[in-house]
N, C-alpha and C positions, 0 to 999 in steps of 0.2 A: 368485416364490420359493415353495417348498413345504416341508412338514414332515410328520412322522408321529409320533403320540403313541399310547401303548398304554393301553387301558381294557378294560372287559368289560361284557357285557349278560347279565342274568339271564332265563332262560326256564325256567319250572317251578322246580325247586330247583337247577338247574345254571347256572353262569356260563360264557359263551362269550367268548373273546377278540375284541376289536374294535379295529381300527386306525382312529384318527381322522386322516384326511389333510386337510391344509389347503393350498389353493393361492391365492396372491394374484397377480392379473394386472391390467394396465392396463385401464381402462374406466370406465364409469359406476358410481357407488357401488351395490353390490348385495351381498346376503348370502344365499347359497343353501346348504341342507343336503340332501344326497342320500344314498341308501343305505337306503331304506325306513324313514324315521323316522316315529314316531307323532306325535300332536299335541303331547305333552309335550316331545318332542325338537325339533320345529319351533319351539316357543315359546322354546327356548333362545337363539334369535337376540336377542330383546329382553332377556333376562336377562344375557347375556354383554355386550351393548353397554352397558347401564346399569352393570353391575359394573365394567367396565374404566374407564368415565368417572369413577365415584366413587372409583376406586383410583388416579386420576391416571396411567392408562396410555393411550397413544394408540391409538385404534381406526382402522385403515386406512380411508381414504375411497375405496377402489377396489373392484374386484370380488373378493369372497371366496367361494370354493367349498369346502364341507366335505363330504367323502365318508366315510361310515361303512362300512368294509369288514369282512367280505364284504357286498357290496351286495344279495345275494338273501335276507338274513335280516332280518326286521322287528326294529327297535330300539325299545325302550320304556323309559320312566322318565326321571328328571331327573338321574341320575348322570353324564350326558354333558357337563354344563355346564362343569365344571372342565377336562376334557381338551380341549374345544373351545377354550376361552380360551387354554390353554397352547399349543395347536397354532397358533392365529392369531399369538400373540406370537412364537413360534419362526419361523414363516414370514415374518413382517415383519422379523425380525432383531433384535428386542428381547431375545430369549433365545437362548443358544447351543444349537445342535443337538447332541443326544446322538449319540455314535458308535455306541453299542449300546443296544438297547431293554431297559434294566434297571429302569426305573421304570414304575409304573402309577398312573394318576390316576383318582379317583372322587369325585364330589361335586356337589351342587346349589348354584348361586350365588343369593344374594339380590341385590336391586337395588343395595344399597349395598356389595356386594363381600364380604359375609360368606359363609361356607360353611355350608350346611344339610345335615343327614343324608339319606342315601338308603337304600333298602331293599336287602337281599340282600348286604350287605358281607361276611358270613362266607363265603358261596359264592364271592364274587369273590376273597377272600383265598386260599381253597383252590385256585382256578384259577391265581392268580398264582404260587403256590408250584410247581404242576405245570409251569408255563411257564418256570421258572427266573428269574422276576422277583425281584430282591433288595430293592427298595424299593417300598412301597405307601403312597401319600399319600392320606389320607382325611380327612373332616371330624372334628373333635374328638369329636362325639357317636358316631361309628361306630368310633373307634379301639379302644375296649374289646373289642368283639366280634372285630375283625380280629386283635387281639393274642392271641386264643386259638389261632391257627395258628402252629406252630413253624417255625423256619428261614426267617423272612422279617422284614425290618425294617419296622415300621409307624410312619409319621410322622403325627402329629395336627396338622392345620391348621385355623385358625379363620377366616382371610380369604384372598382371592386374593392380596393383597399379600404375606402371609407365605410363600405358596408361591413367588411370584416371587423374593423375597429369598433363599429357600432355594436355588433353582436358580442364582441369580447368585453365591451364596457370601457374601452380606452378612449372613445370619443362618442359624441352624440350627433346623429344626423339632424339636419334642419327639419323642423316640423312646420308644415304649412297650415295656417289657420283656414277655416272654411271660407271660401271666396264669396264675395257679394257680387252678383251679376250686375254690370252696368250696361244697359241696353243702348244701342246706337241711335243716332238721330236721323239717318238717311240723307244727310246733307251732301254726301260725296257723290250722289247720283246726279245724272243730268237733270237740270231743273226744267220744269214744264214752261217756265217763262221764256226760255230760249227758242221756243217753237212759234213761228208766225203763222197765223191762219189755222187751218185744220180744226176748226171748232167742233165739228161733229165727231172726229176721231178722238179729240180730247175728252168729250163727253162720254163716249163709249168706254174709254180707258178708265174714267172715273167710276162708271157703273161696274166694270169688270173688277176693279180693285175693291169696291165696296162689298160686292157679293161673292168674290172668288170665282168669277165666271171666265170661261175660256173665250178667246177672241182671235179673229183672223183679220189681218189688214191687207187689202188688195189695192194695188195702184202701180202706175208706171215707175220706172227707175228714177231716182232723185226726188221723189215726192215726200220723203221723210218717214217712211215706214220704220226703218231701223232706229232712227232717232226717237220716234214716238215710243217704240218698245222699250228703249233704254231709260225713258223717264218713268216707267211704271213702278219700279221699286221705290222711287222717291215719294210716291203718293200712297203706298201701302202702309197700313198701321204698323207700329212697332211690334217686334216679337214679344210675346208674353214669356214669362219665366219657363213654364212647361214646354212651350214651343222652342225656346232657346236650348233646353236640354235635349230635346228630340233631335234638333238639327245638329247640335254639337256631337251627339253620339254617332250620327251617320257620318259626319265629316271626320271624326276620330277613327272610325273603322277604315275609311278610305285613305287615311293618312294625309289629309290636306287641311288640318286645322291651322288657323292663323296664329301669329305669335302671341296673341292675347290668351290663348288656351281655350277659348270658346267663341262661338259665332255670335256676333253682335248685330248683324244686319240680315235681312231676308235674302236668301241666296238668289243669284241671277245666273243661270246657266245658259250658254249659247253654243251647243255642239255644232260642228261642221256637218254639212249635208252628206259627207262621205262616212259618217259614223255607222258602225255596225249595230245590229240588234242587241248584242250583248253589251256594247258600250252605252246604249241608250237605256235599256231596262235593267241591266245588271246580269251577273252570272259568272261563268268561269268554273274551273274545276273546284276551286275554293270560292264559293259565291261572294262577290263584292257588289256594293251598290252601284247602280248606273246613274246616268244623268238625271233621270226622272226622280230618283231618290235623293240625289244631291240637291235637287231643286225643291225638296219637300218644304212646304210652307213658304215658298218663294215663287220665282218666275222661271219657266222653261221657255226660252225663245228659240223658235225654229225659223231661221231666215231662209228664204228661197224654198219654201215647203215642198213644191212639186219636184225639186231636185233630189230629195231624199228617196231612197228606195221604197217602193210601195210596200214591200214585205216588212221593212223596218218600221214604217209608219203604222202598219196594222198591229204592231206590238203595243201601241199606245191605247188601243181600244179598251181593254180591260182596266188598266190603271186609271184612265180618265173617268171611268164609271164607278170604280170601287175605292179609289184612293190608296191602293196598295198594289204590289206586284209580288207574285209567288214564283220563286225559282226552284225548280226540282232537279236534283242531281242524284246520282247513285248512292251517295253517302248521306243524303238527307235533303230535306226541304226547308227553305228559309223564306220568310216574308219580309219585304222591305216596305216601309211606308212611302207613299208617292202622292201626297195631297198637294199638288202644284197647280199654279195658274198658267195655262198654256197660252202663249202669244205666238201666233204664226204670221208670217209675211210672205206674200207671193206677188208675182207679176200677173197681169190679166192674160198674157199669152207668152209664147216663147221669146218673141222679140221685145215684149214689154210695153208696146205702145198702142194696144187695142183700145184703151180708154183715154188716150192722150189726144186732145183736139188739135194740138199743134204739130203732130207728127203722124204720118200714115203707118198703119200696121202692114207688115210684109208677110205675115204668116198665112199659109193656106188653111182651108177648112179642115183638112186632114191633120195638119200639125196642131191646130187649135184643139181638135177633138182628142188627139193623143195626149196633149198637155193636161187637159182637164180630167182625163180618165186616170191620171196618176193618183188622184185622191178618191178614195172610195166613199160611197154614200154613208155607210155606217160611221166612218170617222168624222165626216163633216156634220153628221147629225149630233155629235157630241160637243160641237162648238156652238156656244150660245150667242155670240155676237159676231156679225160679219159686216165690215165697214169698207167702203170705197175711200181711198186716200188719193184725191186728185193732186195734180201739181199746184203749187202755191202761186197765185198771181203775183206779178212783178211788184205791184204797188204794196202788197202785204209783205213780200219778201224783203223789200228795202225799208220797211217801216221800222223806225228806231224805238218806238214805244214798246216796252216789254209786256208780255202777256201775264196772265194770272200765275203767281208762283206756286210751286208744288206744295209749300207749307199750307196755303189756304185750302187747296184741294184735299190735302191729307187730313185736315181737320174735319172736313165734311165726311170723308171716308171713315175716319175714326168714329164719328158720331153714329154713322150707319152701322158700323161693326158693333158698337156698344149696344145698340138696340137689338141686334141679332143675338148677341151674347146673353142678354137678359131674357129674350123670348125663348131661346132654345137651351137654357141652362139645365133643364130636366131631360131634354132629348139627346144630349151628348154630342151635339154638332156645334161647329163654330160659325159657319157662314151659310147663306141661303143655298149656295151651290151644292152643299153637302147633304141637303135634305133628300130623303127617299120619297118615292111617290106617295106612300101612305102618310108620311109626315107632312107632305104638301097638302094633302086632303084635310088633315086635322088642324094644321097650324096656319095655313095661308088663307086669309079671309078676303073674299071679293065682293064688291058691290054688284047688284044685279046687272047693271049696264056693262060692267067689265066682263062678267061671265058671258053675256050675250055676244059681245064682240069677239070674244075668244072662241066661242062655239062656231060663229060664222067663219072665222079665219081657219079653223081646223077643217071645215068642209071645203072652203074655197081653195086653200093651198095644199090640202091633203097632208096635213102635218101628221107625223108619226106620234105614237103615244109618248115616246121619249121627248120629242120636240114640244109637245103640249105641256108637259110638266116643266121643261126648261124655260118655256116662255113665262109660265107662272112664277118660277123662281126669279127670273130677271125682273118681272113686274114687281115682285115683292121688294127687290133691291132698290128699284127706282122709287118706290113708295118710302123706303127707309131713308133715302137721301133727302126726302121732303118731310121726314118725320111723320108720315101719315099712318094712322092706325090700320086702315083698310085699303086694299089695292083698288084703285079707281080705274075708270075707262081710259084716261090719259096715260096711265102707267102701263096698261096692257098694250095700248096702241104703240107706244114707244118701243116696248119689248118686241112687238111683232115686226117693226121696221128693221130690227137687227137680225131677223130670220130670213133676210133676202136670199141668202145662199141656198135655201131650200127650193127656190124656184128654178135654179139652174138645171 
């Protein structure tokens, strides 16, 4: 006898339908899985056997062949365990065969028959809806994220036995209603009021948050660069519903969803400087999202930037420009979104005290040159704001008066973002930083004085074409913070001050 059960396999961020075909034929006891399964899928044989034994379900003692169709696409992950078990029971006659494929099964089996969560369930639920599947049966831990998708019935199952009883009509699995997304408040992040002094850096972070611009903080050890970076998520606008689904989908594929079942706050990723290129941008034999994709619509913080391998940092050039990264492998090409706000921190020299008036720098000219050469010009050209972060004077450090809270700054940032959303609703972009050069020409309006000062700056500082448009976009953001219709001379002048790194 034979049977066919519907499931899905995740490749990149997308799920592709897979038919689990089971054939039981006379012969010596054997259990074969074909259809390009990886090691995790091959090991499903032992998990399925043990789970059925501990669930008091008879495992056929004949030849069993499982085909995962289409057979020319590699299958990976542990979510095939449950559909394989259901296919075997159906082929053996223990379960009735469905006339129409209206159910999809996903889940990993424990040896005692319990269901364990598998990654990528949100992508699978989206694919199931597109295929016209009406019922999706998933482990209880995955049900919350699957219920984010409308127009599909999600059943939460805890054991193989509960799934069998549901199919036989002896019991009904729990049906989860469609979830309503409750967005986070950002209050768990470090508050900006805890920082004393550093007014220029705070202003630059506000501009970066308002327009989605990349920023680099340079200063001696102990000046507060890391603390400043960690306050940035607290002043970013709340995630929108579409952004929440995008970020949740990425984290689901990576298998790092929070207990809530979806991401409520903008991500903040801070990889160590020893991270490899694959860890940073994604990849692997079965491509997985890297740190830049996990930071999508959030913050990627690279502390001690020159300590990262130059080769690794060069991987950032294309994602910083395009907002996505393409990973090519022999079995296919996947694209991961990577629209993140880069915050980098670095010391001015290897010893860290080149700009510290209270301590002498001990670095030689050769060491200083070697240190600065670790960062390429094209990479620095993609960073919009460069800020010196000096040590905080003692009188400000001991001041008990709190600074401006993050909630007040966040309100100004949100107002600026709302202006951008309204202005660019037909252009399909969210922030000023996402504008193309052609969109800048059409949508960013300058006063004559502002255009003249920018023209002089391009000639004086030999700004690249990329730097020219990035200054315009930063100027537009500064104008948005003041609710100005047109970019004025003062806005461009402030934006130019943030390009100081181009003079190095």
